[in-house]
Structures are given as C-alpha cells and as structure tokens.
N, CA and C atoms of all chains as a GROMACS GRO file, in nm:
protein
  573
    1UNK      N    1   0.084  -0.121   0.000
    1UNK     CA    2   0.000   0.000   0.000
    1UNK      C    3   0.087   0.126   0.000
    2UNK      N    4   0.070   0.209  -0.098
    2UNK     CA    5   0.149   0.333  -0.102
    2UNK      C    6   0.107   0.428   0.010
    3UNK      N    7   0.193   0.524   0.034
    3UNK     CA    8   0.165   0.629   0.132
    3UNK      C    9   0.165   0.764   0.063
    4UNK      N   10   0.081   0.855   0.110
    4UNK     CA   11   0.079   0.990   0.054
    4UNK      C   12   0.196   1.071   0.110
    5UNK      N   13   0.252   1.156   0.025
    5UNK     CA   14   0.364   1.240   0.068
    5UNK      C   15   0.325   1.326   0.188
    6UNK      N   16   0.202   1.378   0.187
    6UNK     CA   17   0.157   1.463   0.297
    6UNK      C   18   0.158   1.389   0.430
    7UNK      N   19   0.122   1.260   0.426
    7UNK     CA   20   0.121   1.180   0.548
    7UNK      C   21   0.262   1.161   0.602
    8UNK      N   22   0.356   1.140   0.509
    8UNK     CA   23   0.495   1.121   0.550
    8UNK      C   24   0.547   1.248   0.616
    9UNK      N   25   0.519   1.362   0.553
    9UNK     CA   26   0.564   1.491   0.608
    9UNK      C   27   0.503   1.512   0.747
   10UNK      N   28   0.373   1.486   0.758
   10UNK     CA   29   0.303   1.509   0.886
   10UNK      C   30   0.365   1.422   0.997
   11UNK      N   31   0.387   1.295   0.967
   11UNK     CA   32   0.442   1.204   1.068
   11UNK      C   33   0.582   1.248   1.113
   12UNK      N   34   0.664   1.288   1.016
   12UNK     CA   35   0.800   1.329   1.052
   12UNK      C   36   0.795   1.456   1.138
   13UNK      N   37   0.708   1.549   1.100
   13UNK     CA   38   0.699   1.674   1.177
   13UNK      C   39   0.642   1.652   1.317
   14UNK      N   40   0.551   1.556   1.328
   14UNK     CA   41   0.498   1.522   1.461
   14UNK      C   42   0.606   1.460   1.548
   15UNK      N   43   0.688   1.374   1.485
   15UNK     CA   44   0.792   1.302   1.560
   15UNK      C   45   0.911   1.390   1.593
   16UNK      N   46   0.941   1.484   1.503
   16UNK     CA   47   1.055   1.572   1.524
   16UNK      C   48   1.005   1.717   1.511
   17UNK      N   49   0.952   1.772   1.620
   17UNK     CA   50   0.892   1.906   1.613
   17UNK      C   51   0.992   2.010   1.562
   18UNK      N   52   0.944   2.094   1.475
   18UNK     CA   53   1.029   2.201   1.422
   18UNK      C   54   1.110   2.159   1.301
   19UNK      N   55   1.100   2.032   1.262
   19UNK     CA   56   1.180   1.986   1.148
   19UNK      C   57   1.126   2.044   1.018
   20UNK      N   58   1.217   2.075   0.927
   20UNK     CA   59   1.178   2.110   0.791
   20UNK      C   60   1.184   1.982   0.708
   21UNK      N   61   1.080   1.957   0.632
   21UNK     CA   62   1.075   1.834   0.553
   21UNK      C   63   1.044   1.866   0.408
   22UNK      N   64   1.130   1.819   0.320
   22UNK     CA   65   1.101   1.830   0.177
   22UNK      C   66   1.091   1.690   0.121
   23UNK      N   67   0.994   1.670   0.035
   23UNK     CA   68   0.974   1.534  -0.015
   23UNK      C   69   0.950   1.534  -0.165
   24UNK      N   70   1.005   1.434  -0.229
   24UNK     CA   71   0.987   1.416  -0.373
   24UNK      C   72   0.932   1.277  -0.399
   25UNK      N   73   0.835   1.268  -0.487
   25UNK     CA   74   0.785   1.137  -0.529
   25UNK      C   75   0.869   1.095  -0.650
   26UNK      N   76   0.962   1.005  -0.628
   26UNK     CA   77   1.064   0.977  -0.730
   26UNK      C   78   1.007   0.911  -0.854
   27UNK      N   79   0.921   0.814  -0.833
   27UNK     CA   80   0.873   0.735  -0.946
   27UNK      C   81   0.731   0.773  -0.987
   28UNK      N   82   0.671   0.866  -0.912
   28UNK     CA   83   0.534   0.906  -0.942
   28UNK      C   84   0.432   0.798  -0.909
   29UNK      N   85   0.473   0.700  -0.826
   29UNK     CA   86   0.383   0.588  -0.796
   29UNK      C   87   0.340   0.586  -0.650
   30UNK      N   88   0.376   0.694  -0.577
   30UNK     CA   89   0.339   0.698  -0.435
   30UNK      C   90   0.409   0.593  -0.352
   31UNK      N   91   0.517   0.539  -0.403
   31UNK     CA   92   0.584   0.429  -0.331
   31UNK      C   93   0.735   0.447  -0.321
   32UNK      N   94   0.789   0.539  -0.398
   32UNK     CA   95   0.934   0.562  -0.393
   32UNK      C   96   0.959   0.712  -0.373
   33UNK      N   97   1.001   0.746  -0.252
   33UNK     CA   98   1.017   0.887  -0.217
   33UNK      C   99   1.162   0.919  -0.183
   34UNK      N  100   1.194   1.046  -0.197
   34UNK     CA  101   1.318   1.098  -0.141
   34UNK      C  102   1.279   1.210  -0.045
   35UNK      N  103   1.333   1.206   0.075
   35UNK     CA  104   1.300   1.309   0.173
   35UNK      C  105   1.428   1.372   0.226
   36UNK      N  106   1.422   1.503   0.243
   36UNK     CA  107   1.529   1.574   0.312
   36UNK      C  108   1.470   1.630   0.440
   37UNK      N  109   1.533   1.599   0.551
   37UNK     CA  110   1.484   1.644   0.679
   37UNK      C  111   1.591   1.728   0.746
   38UNK      N  112   1.554   1.851   0.781
   38UNK     CA  113   1.648   1.942   0.844
   38UNK      C  114   1.596   1.976   0.983
   39UNK      N  115   1.675   1.946   1.085
   39UNK     CA  116   1.631   1.974   1.222
   39UNK      C  117   1.751   1.997   1.311
   40UNK      N  118   1.739   2.098   1.398
   40UNK     CA  119   1.847   2.122   1.493
   40UNK      C  120   1.860   2.006   1.591
   41UNK      N  121   1.756   1.924   1.600
   41UNK     CA  122   1.762   1.807   1.690
   41UNK      C  123   1.867   1.706   1.644
   42UNK      N  124   1.913   1.717   1.519
   42UNK     CA  125   2.014   1.623   1.468
   42UNK      C  126   2.155   1.661   1.510
   43UNK      N  127   2.172   1.783   1.559
   43UNK     CA  128   2.307   1.831   1.591
   43UNK      C  129   2.377   1.737   1.689
   44UNK      N  130   2.499   1.703   1.656
   44UNK     CA  131   2.579   1.618   1.745
   44UNK      C  132   2.544   1.470   1.739
   45UNK      N  133   2.449   1.434   1.651
   45UNK     CA  134   2.412   1.292   1.640
   45UNK      C  135   2.476   1.231   1.517
   46UNK      N  136   2.502   1.100   1.522
   46UNK     CA  137   2.557   1.032   1.405
   46UNK      C  138   2.449   1.018   1.299
   47UNK      N  139   2.493   0.992   1.176
   47UNK     CA  140   2.397   0.970   1.066
   47UNK      C  141   2.298   0.860   1.101
   48UNK      N  142   2.350   0.753   1.159
   48UNK     CA  143   2.263   0.642   1.193
   48UNK      C  144   2.156   0.688   1.292
   49UNK      N  145   2.198   0.763   1.393
   49UNK     CA  146   2.101   0.812   1.492
   49UNK      C  147   2.000   0.907   1.428
   50UNK      N  148   2.047   0.992   1.335
   50UNK     CA  149   1.957   1.085   1.267
   50UNK      C  150   1.851   1.011   1.188
   51UNK      N  151   1.896   0.910   1.112
   51UNK     CA  152   1.800   0.833   1.033
   51UNK      C  153   1.706   0.754   1.123
   52UNK      N  154   1.760   0.703   1.234
   52UNK     CA  155   1.675   0.627   1.326
   52UNK      C  156   1.566   0.716   1.386
   53UNK      N  157   1.598   0.844   1.407
   53UNK     CA  158   1.496   0.937   1.459
   53UNK      C  159   1.383   0.954   1.358
   54UNK      N  160   1.419   0.963   1.230
   54UNK     CA  161   1.316   0.977   1.127
   54UNK      C  162   1.234   0.848   1.116
   55UNK      N  163   1.304   0.734   1.117
   55UNK     CA  164   1.232   0.606   1.111
   55UNK      C  165   1.139   0.592   1.232
   56UNK      N  166   1.188   0.639   1.347
   56UNK     CA  167   1.107   0.635   1.469
   56UNK      C  168   0.981   0.717   1.452
   57UNK      N  169   0.996   0.836   1.391
   57UNK     CA  170   0.880   0.923   1.370
   57UNK      C  171   0.779   0.856   1.277
   58UNK      N  172   0.828   0.775   1.186
   58UNK     CA  173   0.740   0.706   1.091
   58UNK      C  174   0.675   0.583   1.155
   59UNK      N  175   0.714   0.556   1.277
   59UNK     CA  176   0.645   0.455   1.358
   59UNK      C  177   0.628   0.318   1.295
   60UNK      N  178   0.734   0.262   1.244
   60UNK     CA  179   0.728   0.125   1.195
   60UNK      C  180   0.675   0.112   1.052
   61UNK      N  181   0.640   0.226   0.990
   61UNK     CA  182   0.590   0.216   0.852
   61UNK      C  183   0.703   0.193   0.753
   62UNK      N  184   0.820   0.245   0.788
   62UNK     CA  185   0.936   0.229   0.700
   62UNK      C  186   0.968   0.080   0.688
   63UNK      N  187   0.983   0.036   0.564
   63UNK     CA  188   1.008  -0.106   0.542
   63UNK      C  189   0.878  -0.186   0.538
   64UNK      N  190   0.768  -0.122   0.571
   64UNK     CA  191   0.637  -0.185   0.564
   64UNK      C  192   0.556  -0.120   0.453
   65UNK      N  193   0.456  -0.038   0.493
   65UNK     CA  194   0.375   0.032   0.391
   65UNK      C  195   0.460   0.128   0.309
   66UNK      N  196   0.563   0.180   0.374
   66UNK     CA  197   0.651   0.271   0.302
   66UNK      C  198   0.774   0.193   0.256
   67UNK      N  199   0.774   0.162   0.128
   67UNK     CA  200   0.875   0.070   0.077
   67UNK      C  201   1.010   0.140   0.061
   68UNK      N  202   1.008   0.256  -0.003
   68UNK     CA  203   1.135   0.317  -0.039
   68UNK      C  204   1.135   0.466  -0.007
   69UNK      N  205   1.222   0.504   0.083
   69UNK     CA  206   1.238   0.644   0.119
   69UNK      C  207   1.387   0.674   0.123
   70UNK      N  208   1.433   0.743   0.022
   70UNK     CA  209   1.573   0.783   0.022
   70UNK      C  210   1.584   0.902   0.116
   71UNK      N  211   1.668   0.885   0.218
   71UNK     CA  212   1.667   0.982   0.326
   71UNK      C  213   1.796   1.062   0.331
   72UNK      N  214   1.781   1.194   0.341
   72UNK     CA  215   1.896   1.280   0.366
   72UNK      C  216   1.862   1.363   0.490
   73UNK      N  217   1.952   1.361   0.586
   73UNK     CA  218   1.926   1.438   0.709
   73UNK      C  219   2.039   1.538   0.730
   74UNK      N  220   2.004   1.653   0.785
   74UNK     CA  221   2.107   1.751   0.820
   74UNK      C  222   2.058   1.839   0.935
   75UNK      N  223   2.153   1.888   1.012
   75UNK     CA  224   2.118   1.967   1.130
   75UNK      C  225   2.082   2.110   1.091
   76UNK      N  226   2.139   2.156   0.981
   76UNK     CA  227   2.104   2.290   0.931
   76UNK      C  228   2.123   2.296   0.781
   77UNK      N  229   2.067   2.396   0.720
   77UNK     CA  230   2.081   2.410   0.575
   77UNK      C  231   2.228   2.432   0.540
   78UNK      N  232   2.274   2.370   0.433
   78UNK     CA  233   2.414   2.385   0.395
   78UNK      C  234   2.445   2.528   0.346
   79UNK      N  235   1.257  -1.063   2.903
   79UNK     CA  236   1.230  -1.120   2.770
   79UNK      C  237   1.361  -1.168   2.709
   80UNK      N  238   1.366  -1.294   2.668
   80UNK     CA  239   1.489  -1.345   2.608
   80UNK      C  240   1.498  -1.296   2.463
   81UNK      N  241   1.618  -1.284   2.416
   81UNK     CA  242   1.635  -1.231   2.281
   81UNK      C  243   1.614  -1.342   2.178
   82UNK      N  244   1.576  -1.305   2.057
   82UNK     CA  245   1.552  -1.406   1.954
   82UNK      C  246   1.677  -1.490   1.927
   83UNK      N  247   1.655  -1.618   1.897
   83UNK     CA  248   1.767  -1.708   1.870
   83UNK      C  249   1.853  -1.661   1.753
   84UNK      N  250   1.788  -1.594   1.660
   84UNK     CA  251   1.858  -1.555   1.538
   84UNK      C  252   1.970  -1.454   1.568
   85UNK      N  253   1.959  -1.382   1.681
   85UNK     CA  254   2.064  -1.285   1.717
   85UNK      C  255   2.201  -1.352   1.730
   86UNK      N  256   2.199  -1.474   1.783
   86UNK     CA  257   2.324  -1.550   1.800
   86UNK      C  258   2.392  -1.571   1.664
   87UNK      N  259   2.312  -1.609   1.566
   87UNK     CA  260   2.363  -1.630   1.429
   87UNK      C  261   2.415  -1.501   1.370
   88UNK      N  262   2.341  -1.393   1.393
   88UNK     CA  263   2.382  -1.263   1.339
   88UNK      C  264   2.516  -1.223   1.398
   89UNK      N  265   2.530  -1.237   1.530
   89UNK     CA  266   2.658  -1.203   1.596
   89UNK      C  267   2.772  -1.287   1.540
   90UNK      N  268   2.743  -1.413   1.519
   90UNK     CA  269   2.843  -1.505   1.467
   90UNK      C  270   2.890  -1.459   1.329
   91UNK      N  271   2.797  -1.425   1.242
   91UNK     CA  272   2.832  -1.379   1.106
   91UNK      C  273   2.910  -1.248   1.111
   92UNK      N  274   2.865  -1.157   1.196
   92UNK     CA  275   2.932  -1.027   1.208
   92UNK      C  276   3.074  -1.046   1.259
   93UNK      N  277   3.090  -1.142   1.349
   93UNK     CA  278   3.224  -1.170   1.404
   93UNK      C  279   3.317  -1.234   1.302
   94UNK      N  280   3.258  -1.315   1.213
   94UNK     CA  281   3.340  -1.390   1.116
   94UNK      C  282   3.383  -1.306   0.997
   95UNK      N  283   3.302  -1.204   0.963
   95UNK     CA  284   3.326  -1.128   0.840
   95UNK      C  285   3.357  -0.982   0.870
   96UNK      N  286   3.476  -0.939   0.829
   96UNK     CA  287   3.516  -0.800   0.851
   96UNK      C  288   3.420  -0.703   0.785
   97UNK      N  289   3.382  -0.735   0.662
   97UNK     CA  290   3.287  -0.650   0.590
   97UNK      C  291   3.170  -0.738   0.549
   98UNK      N  292   3.055  -0.708   0.607
   98UNK     CA  293   2.940  -0.796   0.589
   98UNK      C  294   2.819  -0.713   0.544
   99UNK      N  295   2.755  -0.760   0.438
   99UNK     CA  296   2.638  -0.690   0.386
   99UNK      C  297   2.516  -0.780   0.390
  100UNK      N  298   2.418  -0.741   0.472
  100UNK     CA  299   2.288  -0.808   0.467
  100UNK      C  300   2.211  -0.745   0.352
  101UNK      N  301   2.170  -0.825   0.256
  101UNK     CA  302   2.116  -0.769   0.133
  101UNK      C  303   2.004  -0.854   0.075
  102UNK      N  304   1.935  -0.794  -0.023
  102UNK     CA  305   1.835  -0.870  -0.098
  102UNK      C  306   1.901  -0.920  -0.225
  103UNK      N  307   1.907  -1.050  -0.241
  103UNK     CA  308   1.979  -1.110  -0.352
  103UNK      C  309   2.123  -1.137  -0.312
  104UNK      N  310   2.206  -1.161  -0.412
  104UNK     CA  311   2.347  -1.193  -0.388
  104UNK      C  312   2.433  -1.083  -0.449
  105UNK      N  313   2.561  -1.075  -0.408
  105UNK     CA  314   2.649  -0.972  -0.466
  105UNK      C  315   2.652  -0.979  -0.620
  106UNK      N  316   2.646  -1.098  -0.674
  106UNK     CA  317   2.649  -1.113  -0.820
  106UNK      C  318   2.514  -1.079  -0.882
  107UNK      N  319   2.409  -1.107  -0.808
  107UNK     CA  320   2.274  -1.083  -0.861
  107UNK      C  321   2.185  -1.018  -0.754
  108UNK      N  322   2.208  -0.888  -0.729
  108UNK     CA  323   2.123  -0.818  -0.631
  108UNK      C  324   1.980  -0.811  -0.681
  109UNK      N  325   1.885  -0.822  -0.589
  109UNK     CA  326   1.745  -0.822  -0.630
  109UNK      C  327   1.670  -0.699  -0.582
  110UNK      N  328   1.745  -0.594  -0.552
  110UNK     CA  329   1.684  -0.468  -0.511
  110UNK      C  330   1.783  -0.357  -0.543
  111UNK      N  331   1.732  -0.246  -0.591
  111UNK     CA  332   1.819  -0.137  -0.633
  111UNK      C  333   1.906  -0.082  -0.520
  112UNK      N  334   1.851  -0.081  -0.398
  112UNK     CA  335   1.927  -0.028  -0.285
  112UNK      C  336   2.044  -0.120  -0.250
  113UNK      N  337   2.017  -0.250  -0.253
  113UNK     CA  338   2.125  -0.346  -0.228
  113UNK      C  339   2.230  -0.337  -0.338
  114UNK      N  340   2.183  -0.325  -0.461
  114UNK     CA  341   2.275  -0.316  -0.575
  114UNK      C  342   2.366  -0.193  -0.561
  115UNK      N  343   2.310  -0.083  -0.511
  115UNK     CA  344   2.387   0.040  -0.497
  115UNK      C  345   2.502   0.022  -0.398
  116UNK      N  346   2.477  -0.048  -0.289
  116UNK     CA  347   2.582  -0.069  -0.189
  116UNK      C  348   2.689  -0.166  -0.244
  117UNK      N  349   2.645  -0.270  -0.314
  117UNK     CA  350   2.739  -0.362  -0.378
  117UNK      C  351   2.829  -0.284  -0.475
  118UNK      N  352   2.768  -0.192  -0.548
  118UNK     CA  353   2.841  -0.111  -0.645
  118UNK      C  354   2.948  -0.026  -0.577
  119UNK      N  355   2.911   0.037  -0.467
  119UNK     CA  356   3.006   0.121  -0.392
  119UNK      C  357   3.124   0.037  -0.340
  120UNK      N  358   3.092  -0.078  -0.282
  120UNK     CA  359   3.198  -0.163  -0.227
  120UNK      C  360   3.290  -0.212  -0.338
  121UNK      N  361   3.232  -0.243  -0.454
  121UNK     CA  362   3.311  -0.290  -0.567
  121UNK      C  363   3.402  -0.180  -0.619
  122UNK      N  364   3.348  -0.058  -0.626
  122UNK     CA  365   3.428   0.055  -0.673
  122UNK      C  366   3.548   0.080  -0.582
  123UNK      N  367   3.528   0.057  -0.452
  123UNK     CA  368   3.638   0.078  -0.356
  123UNK      C  369   3.732  -0.043  -0.354
  124UNK      N  370   3.688  -0.152  -0.414
  124UNK     CA  371   3.770  -0.272  -0.413
  124UNK      C  372   3.775  -0.340  -0.277
  125UNK      N  373   3.663  -0.335  -0.208
  125UNK     CA  374   3.654  -0.397  -0.076
  125UNK      C  375   3.600  -0.539  -0.089
  126UNK      N  376   3.670  -0.633  -0.027
  126UNK     CA  377   3.618  -0.769  -0.023
  126UNK      C  378   3.510  -0.776   0.084
  127UNK      N  379   3.395  -0.831   0.049
  127UNK     CA  380   3.289  -0.840   0.149
  127UNK      C  381   3.211  -0.970   0.133
  128UNK      N  382   3.141  -1.002   0.240
  128UNK     CA  383   3.055  -1.119   0.236
  128UNK      C  384   2.910  -1.071   0.231
  129UNK      N  385   2.833  -1.123   0.137
  129UNK     CA  386   2.693  -1.086   0.126
  129UNK      C  387   2.604  -1.197   0.178
  130UNK      N  388   2.504  -1.160   0.256
  130UNK     CA  389   2.406  -1.258   0.302
  130UNK      C  390   2.270  -1.221   0.244
  131UNK      N  391   2.213  -1.315   0.171
  131UNK     CA  392   2.084  -1.293   0.106
  131UNK      C  393   1.971  -1.320   0.205
  132UNK      N  394   1.909  -1.212   0.254
  132UNK     CA  395   1.804  -1.230   0.355
  132UNK      C  396   1.671  -1.275   0.292
  133UNK      N  397   1.661  -1.268   0.160
  133UNK     CA  398   1.537  -1.309   0.095
  133UNK      C  399   1.511  -1.459   0.110
  134UNK      N  400   1.617  -1.536   0.126
  134UNK     CA  401   1.599  -1.681   0.137
  134UNK      C  402   1.590  -1.726   0.283
  135UNK      N  403   1.585  -1.632   0.375
  135UNK     CA  404   1.587  -1.666   0.516
  135UNK      C  405   1.496  -1.571   0.596
  136UNK      N  406   1.369  -1.604   0.608
  136UNK     CA  407   1.272  -1.514   0.673
  136UNK      C  408   1.310  -1.478   0.818
  137UNK      N  409   1.367  -1.573   0.893
  137UNK     CA  410   1.406  -1.544   1.032
  137UNK      C  411   1.508  -1.432   1.036
  138UNK      N  412   1.606  -1.446   0.948
  138UNK     CA  413   1.714  -1.348   0.941
  138UNK      C  414   1.661  -1.214   0.892
  139UNK      N  415   1.570  -1.221   0.798
  139UNK     CA  416   1.514  -1.098   0.739
  139UNK      C  417   1.449  -1.012   0.847
  140UNK      N  418   1.372  -1.073   0.936
  140UNK     CA  419   1.308  -0.998   1.044
  140UNK      C  420   1.407  -0.972   1.157
  141UNK      N  421   1.491  -1.072   1.184
  141UNK     CA  422   1.584  -1.064   1.297
  141UNK      C  423   1.684  -0.950   1.284
  142UNK      N  424   1.736  -0.931   1.164
  142UNK     CA  425   1.840  -0.830   1.147
  142UNK      C  426   1.783  -0.690   1.169
  143UNK      N  427   1.656  -0.671   1.135
  143UNK     CA  428   1.594  -0.539   1.156
  143UNK      C  429   1.585  -0.505   1.304
  144UNK      N  430   1.549  -0.609   1.383
  144UNK     CA  431   1.542  -0.589   1.528
  144UNK      C  432   1.681  -0.573   1.588
  145UNK      N  433   1.771  -0.654   1.539
  145UNK     CA  434   1.907  -0.654   1.592
  145UNK      C  435   1.970  -0.516   1.578
  146UNK      N  436   1.953  -0.456   1.461
  146UNK     CA  437   2.017  -0.328   1.432
  146UNK      C  438   1.930  -0.209   1.471
  147UNK      N  439   1.803  -0.237   1.505
  147UNK     CA  440   1.706  -0.127   1.525
  147UNK      C  441   1.701  -0.041   1.399
  148UNK      N  442   1.698  -0.108   1.287
  148UNK     CA  443   1.702  -0.042   1.156
  148UNK      C  444   1.601  -0.113   1.067
  149UNK      N  445   1.506  -0.040   1.006
  149UNK     CA  446   1.390  -0.107   0.946
  149UNK      C  447   1.409  -0.160   0.804
  150UNK      N  448   1.523  -0.128   0.743
  150UNK     CA  449   1.535  -0.164   0.601
  150UNK      C  450   1.662  -0.243   0.571
  151UNK      N  451   1.660  -0.306   0.457
  151UNK     CA  452   1.773  -0.379   0.402
  151UNK      C  453   1.815  -0.302   0.276
  152UNK      N  454   1.940  -0.285   0.242
  152UNK     CA  455   2.061  -0.348   0.297
  152UNK      C  456   2.110  -0.285   0.428
  153UNK      N  457   2.198  -0.361   0.493
  153UNK     CA  458   2.266  -0.312   0.613
  153UNK      C  459   2.412  -0.355   0.606
  154UNK      N  460   2.500  -0.258   0.621
  154UNK     CA  461   2.643  -0.286   0.612
  154UNK      C  462   2.708  -0.285   0.751
  155UNK      N  463   2.781  -0.393   0.778
  155UNK     CA  464   2.860  -0.403   0.902
  155UNK      C  465   3.008  -0.409   0.867
  156UNK      N  466   3.087  -0.328   0.936
  156UNK     CA  467   3.231  -0.332   0.917
  156UNK      C  468   3.299  -0.353   1.051
  157UNK      N  469   3.376  -0.463   1.060
  157UNK     CA  470   3.445  -0.499   1.184
  157UNK      C  471   3.352  -0.493   1.305
  158UNK      N  472   3.236  -0.550   1.287
  158UNK     CA  473   3.143  -0.563   1.399
  158UNK      C  474   3.055  -0.443   1.423
  159UNK      N  475   3.076  -0.337   1.348
  159UNK     CA  476   3.000  -0.215   1.373
  159UNK      C  477   2.901  -0.186   1.260
  160UNK      N  478   2.779  -0.152   1.296
  160UNK     CA  479   2.678  -0.117   1.197
  160UNK      C  480   2.710   0.020   1.137
  161UNK      N  481   2.729   0.023   1.007
  161UNK     CA  482   2.766   0.149   0.939
  161UNK      C  483   2.641   0.223   0.889
  162UNK      N  484   2.547   0.148   0.832
  162UNK     CA  485   2.425   0.212   0.786
  162UNK      C  486   2.363   0.137   0.669
  163UNK      N  487   2.260   0.198   0.614
  163UNK     CA  488   2.192   0.144   0.497
  163UNK      C  489   2.241   0.213   0.372
  164UNK      N  490   2.163   0.199   0.267
  164UNK     CA  491   2.205   0.248   0.135
  164UNK      C  492   2.236   0.398   0.132
  165UNK      N  493   2.147   0.478   0.188
  165UNK     CA  494   2.165   0.624   0.180
  165UNK      C  495   2.292   0.669   0.250
  166UNK      N  496   2.314   0.617   0.370
  166UNK     CA  497   2.432   0.657   0.448
  166UNK      C  498   2.560   0.609   0.379
  167UNK      N  499   2.558   0.485   0.331
  167UNK     CA  500   2.677   0.430   0.266
  167UNK      C  501   2.712   0.512   0.141
  168UNK      N  502   2.608   0.545   0.064
  168UNK     CA  503   2.632   0.622  -0.058
  168UNK      C  504   2.684   0.762  -0.026
  169UNK      N  505   2.623   0.824   0.074
  169UNK     CA  506   2.666   0.958   0.113
  169UNK      C  507   2.811   0.956   0.163
  170UNK      N  508   2.844   0.855   0.244
  170UNK     CA  509   2.980   0.844   0.297
  170UNK      C  510   3.081   0.817   0.185
  171UNK      N  511   3.035   0.743   0.083
  171UNK     CA  512   3.122   0.715  -0.031
  171UNK      C  513   3.152   0.844  -0.106
  172UNK      N  514   3.048   0.924  -0.128
  172UNK     CA  515   3.064   1.047  -0.206
  172UNK      C  516   3.154   1.149  -0.134
  173UNK      N  517   3.146   1.153  -0.001
  173UNK     CA  518   3.229   1.248   0.073
  173UNK      C  519   3.369   1.195   0.102
  174UNK      N  520   3.392   1.066   0.070
  174UNK     CA  521   3.522   1.006   0.098
  174UNK      C  522   3.533   0.948   0.238
  175UNK      N  523   3.428   0.967   0.319
  175UNK     CA  524   3.429   0.915   0.457
  175UNK      C  525   3.439   0.764   0.463
  176UNK      N  526   3.375   0.700   0.364
  176UNK     CA  527   3.370   0.554   0.366
  176UNK      C  528   3.510   0.495   0.347
  177UNK      N  529   3.580   0.548   0.247
  177UNK     CA  530   3.715   0.501   0.221
  177UNK      C  531   3.803   0.523   0.344
  178UNK      N  532   3.788   0.643   0.403
  178UNK     CA  533   3.860   0.678   0.524
  178UNK      C  534   3.833   0.576   0.636
  179UNK      N  535   3.706   0.543   0.652
  179UNK     CA  536   3.667   0.450   0.759
  179UNK      C  537   3.728   0.312   0.738
  180UNK      N  538   3.726   0.265   0.611
  180UNK     CA  539   3.785   0.135   0.581
  180UNK      C  540   3.934   0.136   0.615
  181UNK      N  541   4.002   0.245   0.578
  181UNK     CA  542   4.145   0.254   0.606
  181UNK      C  543   4.172   0.255   0.756
  182UNK      N  544   4.093   0.335   0.828
  182UNK     CA  545   4.111   0.344   0.973
  182UNK      C  546   4.089   0.210   1.041
  183UNK      N  547   3.996   0.132   0.986
  183UNK     CA  548   3.966   0.003   1.047
  183UNK      C  549   4.056  -0.108   0.993
  184UNK      N  550   4.146  -0.070   0.904
  184UNK     CA  551   4.243  -0.168   0.854
  184UNK      C  552   4.184  -0.266   0.754
  185UNK      N  553   4.084  -0.223   0.678
  185UNK     CA  554   4.027  -0.308   0.574
  185UNK      C  555   4.099  -0.278   0.442
  186UNK      N  556   4.144  -0.383   0.376
  186UNK     CA  557   4.220  -0.366   0.252
  186UNK      C  558   4.130  -0.320   0.138
  187UNK      N  559   4.179  -0.220   0.062
  187UNK     CA  560   4.101  -0.167  -0.049
  187UNK      C  561   4.160  -0.206  -0.184
  188UNK      N  562   4.259  -0.291  -0.184
  188UNK     CA  563   4.326  -0.326  -0.309
  188UNK      C  564   4.242  -0.422  -0.394
  189UNK      N  565   4.295  -0.453  -0.511
  189UNK     CA  566   4.234  -0.554  -0.598
  189UNK      C  567   4.088  -0.529  -0.629
  190UNK      N  568   4.059  -0.410  -0.681
  190UNK     CA  569   3.922  -0.379  -0.717
  190UNK      C  570   3.866  -0.483  -0.813
  191UNK      N  571   3.742  -0.524  -0.788
  191UNK     CA  572   3.681  -0.629  -0.871
  191UNK      C  573   3.648  -0.575  -1.008
   0.00000   0.00000   0.00000
C-alpha cells in the first residue's frame, strides 16, 4: 500500500517538532520517495542516529507500507 | 524477555566477516536497487565483502531489523559495527568518509573487482 507524501511529512513533523521536511515522489507511484529532513535536533548525532529518529517518527511504517524512502538528514541548511 | 535465537547467528556472522552486507539477492545478482547500490560502492572501492541474502531466510530478514534497530535492508557491518543502509553508505562514499573509515579500520582496499 502506497503512502501519501503529505502523510509522510506530517508524521515526521509530529515526531521531530520544528523539522523542515522536503519530499519528492521519485517514481510518481506513491511508493518511492526521497526526503530531506532538516532539524536542529540532529546536531551532534551520528547519521545512523539521525535516520533512526526519522524512522522512529514514521512509527514502523518504514520497510512496511513505506517501501522506499531515500533519506537525507542535516542539522542545518548547507 | 529473552532475545531471539537468530541474534546469535547474526553475531556469529558479524564476528566472522570484517565487511558484511545483509542484502536482498546476492552480490552477483542483487534483487533490489538499494542493495545493488551498496554492492556497487563496495566494488568501486575494491573492498572484499561477504553478502548474506536475507530473501531466502525469513528469520534473518526480520531478525536483522530488530538486531540493528534499523527497518530496512541493505545493512552494512564493518568490523562488527553497523555502518548504515544504502543512503548513508552512498553519502559516505561520495564524501570520501567511507574510504577513510575502511582505512582506519584496517580493511584492505586493493584488488578492485
């Protein structure tokens, strides 16, 4: 089952308050997304921890209903 | 709560293989674009690695996600340490961090395939 981009953004923002989220539907099929998440909450955390925070916000959907999400995380805009 | 039996096997594999990739398909025939991308990066660096096809082993497929607290496959382990999935590995490759990490951990990068 595909997920809507809006739902992904909402979940990430709920899980990581104040985060900026940009999302692209890569294949136009509602199933392959690329997301960039920018949050000061990532500061001082490893990449693995940053991605785990996003996966945590998605509450188990990653790897399930959400098949493919190419993730880029950063603490601030480059 | 006792931990799943499969964790023992995972630890054993991680201990035996300096560079270990849990993946969909095999290094020669990856069955997912994300797994293929990591295989490609490792090949470009000339890193010898062991690939485990989780598609043929449902216990391992679920077990590794719990073990790593990471919801997706592929997953790369180097010298016992979880490095990341496809996005992190690719990003580290592009910035040169991955090569640096292999060197620091004493993994040979010679003999590119």
